[in-house]
N, C-alpha and C positions, 0 to 999 in steps of 0.2 A: 393290607395295604402299610401302613406303618407300622414296620416289625419291629423298630428300636421302640416303639410306644410298645409293646407286648414287653419287653424287655424293662421298661422301666415302670409299666401297671404291675407286673411281677416283683417288682423290687418294692412299688410304693405301701403295698398292702398286702397281707399275712392274710392267703386264701384261708386258712383257718379262721381267720374274727371273720371274712366274711358270713364265714358256715353260720357262727354263733350267733347273731343276732337275733332278736326280737322282732318280727315281722308285725306286729299285731299293736305298736303301740302308737300314740298319736306325734304328733311333728312338734320339735323343740324351737321353742318364742323365741324370737330372735331380737337383742335389744333396737333401740328406735333407732339411733346414729349410726347404727353397722354399717361397714362397704367395703368391696372387695376390688381390688382390681391388679390390673399388670401394670408391675414398673417399669418393664423392662422386656420385649423390647417394645417401641414407640407403635400405635396404631397409623398403617401405611405403609410403614420399611417394606425397604427391599434387601434381606438376610441371606447369607451363604448359611452352608450345614457346618459345624451342628447348629443348629438354633437353641440358644438360652433364653427362658422365661424367668422375669424372679417376680414374685407373686407381692401383691400390698395387700395390708389389714387394718382397719382402724375399726374402733369400738366395741373389738371381740378379741380372742385371746387364741393360737391355734394350741388345741390339744390332740394327740393319739385319737384313732378312731379307738373304741373299747374306755374311754376316759370320757367319764361325766361331769363333767365339772361344767358349773355357770356360767353361760356367753361365750360359749368356747366352741371351735369346732376345725374341719380340717379343709382343706382344698382338698376339689376334682375338677378336672378342665377339661374342657369340648373343644373337639376339633371337627371341626365343620358338620356337628351335629346343633342343630338348634335346639338350648335346653325347654324352647317351649314346647316341644314334639314330647316331653319326659312328664314323667306320674307325679309331680310335686307332694304326692301320700306317700310315696315307697322309696326303700331302698336303692339308691343309683346303682346302676348297673355298672361293670367292668370290663371293661372294651379294649380293645386296640385305638377306640376313638374316642372313650372317653377312659381319663386315667384318673386310678385315685391316689391319692397320697394320705395314706393314714399313718402315715409312721409322724407326720406331723412338717412333712418338708415345705419349703417357702422358695422352691427357685427346683427346678427342672432342664438338662438339654436333651435335644431330641437331633437326630437326621431325619430330615423331612423332606417326601417328593419335590420335586420343584412345580411351581404352579402358585397358585392365588389358592390362600386356605384363610380362614376365620377359624376365632378360639376363644371361649368366652371361660370366667370360675366361677363354679356353683361352690357358697362354703357347705359341706354336709355336715350333722351332727355327728354324736358317737357312735351314731349307727347307720351312717350314709346316709342320713336322707335331709333335703335338704331344709331350713326352718323356716317355721311362718311368720311373716311372710320370707320370701325365700331370701339370700345374700347374696346378691348373681353380678356378675360386673357387667360391663358395657362390654358389645364383642369389642374385640382388634384383628384387622384382617393385614395379614403379610404375604408379601410377595417372595416366595426364593427360590432363588438361583440359581 
């Protein structure tokens, strides 16, 4: 569905890194004041392709996947997938609708199908597992022309 997202996901996460994670460890605690959000585009905007998303983070730092530094994580973006449907105790899957930014990226430019779409950001730890409690953005809804 989101063909350009597949390319973005492939560039964002080295597949070897995903295969090397230990699935049996607990979740990483998050700092109390941590907050992730979309800087742009704004919720409710009508935009044309390509769409550039800028990610914001407060109270934590960014580190690539597989780098275990205190109070850090990396971005995951959900496209029309409600994070409430995800197992927050497991490694987040990498799909064309759940993009991993394991290199520490803080923005992405995508070509998206026309229509209305909802997006969330969720920070993952060095193993792509959400923090405890999760560091998740408010959703934004965009209309793509």
